[in-house]
KOLKE-158572 format. One line per field, with one value per residue: residue in three letters; residue number from 1; x, y, z of N, C-alpha, C, O in turn. Coordinates in steps of 0.05 Angstrom, whole numbers, plus 5000, padded with zeros to 4 digits. Layout:
<rs>
selum	c(ALA;...);
doza	c(NUM;...);
nx	c(X;...);
ny	c(Y;...);
nz	c(Z;...);
cax	c(X;...);
cay	c(Y;...);
caz	c(Z;...);
cx	c(X;...);
cy	c(Y;...);
cz	c(Z;...);
ox	c(X;...);
oy	c(Y;...);
oz	c(Z;...);
</rs>
This chain:
<rs>
selum	c(UNK;UNK;UNK;UNK;UNK;UNK;UNK;UNK;UNK;UNK;UNK;UNK;UNK;UNK;UNK;UNK;UNK;UNK;UNK;UNK;UNK;UNK;UNK;UNK;UNK;UNK;UNK;UNK;UNK;UNK;UNK;UNK;UNK;UNK;UNK;UNK;UNK;UNK;UNK;UNK;UNK;UNK;UNK;UNK;UNK;UNK;UNK;UNK;UNK;UNK;UNK;UNK;UNK;UNK;UNK;UNK;UNK;UNK;UNK;UNK;UNK;UNK;UNK;UNK);
doza	c(1;2;3;4;5;6;7;8;9;10;11;12;13;14;15;16;17;18;19;20;21;22;23;24;25;26;27;28;29;30;31;32;33;34;35;36;37;38;39;40;41;42;43;44;45;46;47;48;49;50;51;52;53;54;55;56;57;58;59;60;61;62;63;64);
nx	c(9129;9100;9075;9085;9096;9122;9109;9068;8996;8965;8921;8923;8972;8953;8908;8943;8974;8929;8921;8972;8966;8925;8943;8988;8967;8941;8980;9009;8977;8977;9029;9029;9058;9029;8992;8941;8895;8844;8808;8770;8781;8829;8816;8778;8816;8847;8810;8794;8841;8847;8803;8813;8861;8849;8797;8744;8677;8651;8674;8721;8708;8729;8713;8652);
ny	c(3568;3532;3468;3410;3397;3438;3432;3408;3412;3423;3393;3351;3329;3318;3275;3233;3223;3199;3152;3130;3109;3073;3030;3022;3003;2958;2928;2921;2892;2843;2829;2807;2772;2726;2711;2726;2758;2802;2788;2818;2871;2878;2883;2926;2968;2967;2978;3032;3059;3051;3078;3128;3140;3135;3157;3136;3122;3083;3038;2986;2914;2860;2806;2767);
nz	c(9295;9249;9248;9212;9144;9096;9047;9035;9046;9111;9127;9090;9117;9163;9149;9129;9174;9205;9165;9172;9230;9226;9204;9224;9269;9250;9230;9281;9308;9280;9299;9347;9395;9418;9386;9387;9355;9326;9265;9243;9272;9242;9192;9194;9205;9161;9123;9133;9127;9074;9053;9070;9039;8987;8981;8967;8955;8985;9033;9023;9019;9049;9058;9041);
cax	c(9136;9077;9076;9077;9110;9118;9104;9037;8974;8964;8900;8937;8986;8937;8898;8965;8975;8907;8925;8991;8957;8905;8961;9003;8949;8932;9006;9014;8956;8986;9056;9024;9073;9010;8975;8915;8890;8815;8806;8749;8793;8850;8799;8773;8838;8854;8791;8799;8866;8841;8785;8826;8879;8835;8770;8723;8648;8652;8701;8724;8695;8749;8700;8627);
cay	c(3556;3517;3438;3397;3397;3462;3422;3394;3430;3412;3375;3329;3316;3299;3254;3210;3209;3178;3128;3112;3102;3054;3016;3011;2987;2931;2910;2919;2870;2823;2826;2799;2744;2706;2707;2739;2783;2796;2794;2841;2893;2886;2890;2953;2988;2968;2990;3061;3069;3053;3099;3160;3143;3138;3171;3119;3128;3063;3022;2958;2894;2842;2779;2775);
caz	c(9276;9242;9248;9188;9120;9085;9017;9039;9068;9139;9128;9082;9138;9182;9134;9124;9202;9203;9155;9182;9250;9222;9182;9248;9288;9241;9237;9308;9323;9271;9306;9374;9398;9429;9360;9394;9341;9311;9240;9238;9274;9223;9168;9197;9205;9130;9107;9142;9111;9043;9049;9069;9016;8965;8986;8952;8970;9007;9046;9015;9030;9053;9051;9035);
cx	c(9112;9083;9071;9098;9106;9108;9073;9016;8972;8938;8909;8958;8967;8917;8919;8969;8958;8909;8951;8984;8941;8925;8982;8988;8943;8960;9011;8999;8967;9010;9047;9037;9057;8996;8945;8912;8861;8820;8791;8761;8812;8835;8787;8792;8850;8836;8790;8816;8858;8822;8796;8847;8866;8805;8750;8697;8644;8676;8693;8715;8717;8740;8667;8613);
cy	c(3533;3488;3424;3405;3423;3454;3418;3408;3412;3397;3346;3311;3299;3273;3229;3204;3187;3148;3110;3093;3082;3030;3003;2996;2959;2915;2901;2891;2844;2807;2813;2771;2726;2699;2707;2759;2777;2805;2815;2867;2899;2894;2919;2972;2993;2978;3025;3074;3072;3072;3129;3161;3153;3152;3159;3125;3105;3051;2998;2936;2871;2812;2789;2752);
cz	c(9271;9239;9223;9166;9109;9051;9019;9056;9092;9139;9118;9104;9160;9178;9134;9154;9205;9192;9159;9210;9245;9212;9211;9266;9281;9242;9265;9321;9308;9284;9339;9379;9407;9405;9367;9379;9327;9282;9230;9246;9253;9201;9167;9193;9176;9116;9109;9126;9085;9040;9052;9047;8991;8958;8968;8968;8991;9009;9029;9028;9029;9045;9051;9053);
ox	c(9108;9102;9049;9117;9084;9101;9057;9020;8977;8937;8905;8959;8967;8910;8911;8968;8964;8903;8953;8992;8940;8914;8988;8998;8939;8962;9016;9007;8966;9014;9067;9028;9067;8988;8928;8923;8854;8833;8799;8756;8813;8843;8786;8787;8859;8843;8787;8811;8862;8824;8790;8850;8870;8794;8740;8697;8633;8694;8670;8713;8724;8753;8659;8588);
oy	c(3517;3485;3428;3419;3432;3471;3426;3414;3388;3386;3325;3287;3276;3257;3206;3181;3163;3127;3087;3070;3068;3007;2979;2977;2941;2893;2878;2875;2823;2782;2811;2751;2703;2676;2692;2780;2755;2825;2829;2886;2923;2914;2933;2991;3014;2989;3040;3094;3093;3085;3148;3183;3174;3155;3174;3131;3111;3051;2991;2939;2864;2796;2811;2751);
oz	c(9289;9224;9212;9173;9113;9035;9002;9080;9090;9161;9129;9106;9168;9195;9138;9161;9206;9203;9152;9213;9265;9213;9214;9278;9296;9253;9272;9338;9321;9284;9354;9368;9406;9405;9356;9385;9319;9276;9211;9231;9245;9190;9147;9179;9168;9095;9090;9113;9072;9020;9039;9036;8978;8936;8951;8992;9012;8992;9022;9052;9006;9032;9058;9054);
</rs>
């Protein structure tokens, strides 16, 4: 039996898993009970998720 949803192509399921992975890593970093997190790491993971979801030519910039 094939893994994934019968309603979505396998590549879409794999891309959504990557989006979820990036978002969960960003949230997990923010949830550190000691407050030790890197804003650059969180921005990178959010940028990756945004890029994968919306297929923008360039990743979003959080600050300049």
